[in-house]
C-alpha positions in Angstrom: 121.7 85.6 99.2 125.2 86.1 97.9 124.0 89.2 96.0 121.1 87.3 94.2 117.4 87.6 94.8 115.7 84.4 95.8 112.3 83.2 95.0 109.6 84.8 97.2 108.0 82.9 100.0 104.6 83.7 101.4 104.5 85.1 104.9 101.7 83.7 106.9 100.4 86.0 109.7 97.4 83.9 110.5 96.7 80.2 109.9 95.8 79.4 106.2 92.1 79.3 105.4 91.1 82.1 107.8 89.5 85.2 106.3 92.1 88.0 106.4 93.5 90.9 104.4 97.0 91.8 105.5 99.1 94.6 104.0 101.1 97.9 104.6 104.0 95.9 106.0 107.0 97.6 107.6 109.8 95.5 108.9 112.6 96.6 111.3 115.0 94.0 112.6 112.8 91.2 114.1 109.5 93.2 114.3 106.9 93.7 111.6 104.1 96.3 111.7 101.2 95.7 109.3 97.6 96.7 108.8 94.9 94.0 108.6 91.2 93.3 108.3 90.5 90.1 110.2 88.0 88.2 112.3 87.0 89.9 115.6 87.7 93.4 114.4 85.7 96.0 112.4 87.6 97.8 109.7 91.4 98.0 109.4 93.7 97.8 112.4 97.4 97.8 113.0 99.2 94.7 114.3 102.8 93.7 115.1 104.5 90.3 114.7 107.9 89.1 115.8 110.4 87.0 113.8 111.3 84.0 116.0 113.3 81.1 114.6 112.6 82.1 111.0 108.8 82.4 111.6 106.6 85.5 112.1 104.7 84.9 115.3 103.3 86.6 118.4 100.8 88.7 116.4 99.4 91.5 118.6 97.0 94.4 118.1 99.0 97.7 117.9 96.4 100.3 117.0 97.3 103.9 117.0 95.0 106.7 118.2 92.2 106.6 115.6 92.3 110.4 115.3 95.8 110.1 113.8 94.4 108.1 110.8 97.7 106.3 110.3 98.1 104.9 106.7 101.3 103.2 105.4 104.2 103.9 107.7 107.9 103.8 108.4 109.5 103.8 111.8 113.0 105.2 112.4 114.1 104.9 116.0 111.4 106.9 117.9 109.9 108.6 114.9 106.8 107.3 113.1 106.4 108.6 109.6 103.0 108.0 108.0 100.6 109.2 105.4 97.2 110.3 106.6 94.0 111.8 105.2 93.6 113.9 108.4 91.5 116.9 107.5 93.5 119.6 109.2 95.8 120.0 106.1 95.6 118.4 102.7 94.7 114.9 101.6 97.3 112.2 102.3 100.1 114.4 103.6 103.1 112.8 105.4 103.1 113.2 109.2 105.6 112.4 112.0 104.9 111.3 115.5 107.5 110.9 118.3 107.5 108.0 120.7 107.9 109.1 124.3 107.7 106.6 127.2 106.4 103.9 124.8 103.5 106.1 123.5 103.1 107.9 120.2 102.6 111.6 120.6 100.2 113.8 118.7 101.5 114.1 115.1 
């Protein structure tokens, strides 16, 4: 604010006290994409949340095709850039996938 960094505030994406591991966050405007290990799921999954009235809410599962092995990501318009350990190339290369009609295409 006014060119100065403020003290950090914790972002709650699930009610306090619930077992959860959230990370890999990417925020664009009022939408956040993040990976998480949480109750009801096995392993890591991708979710989205919306910023409404200053609070992150409406958390929804947003998994990608598991074959893409999406790691940390960045979305620019309809391009999804991510690192992946997909075996076709090397380990942890950067990939891009295009969004067409609301679906992410083969990287």
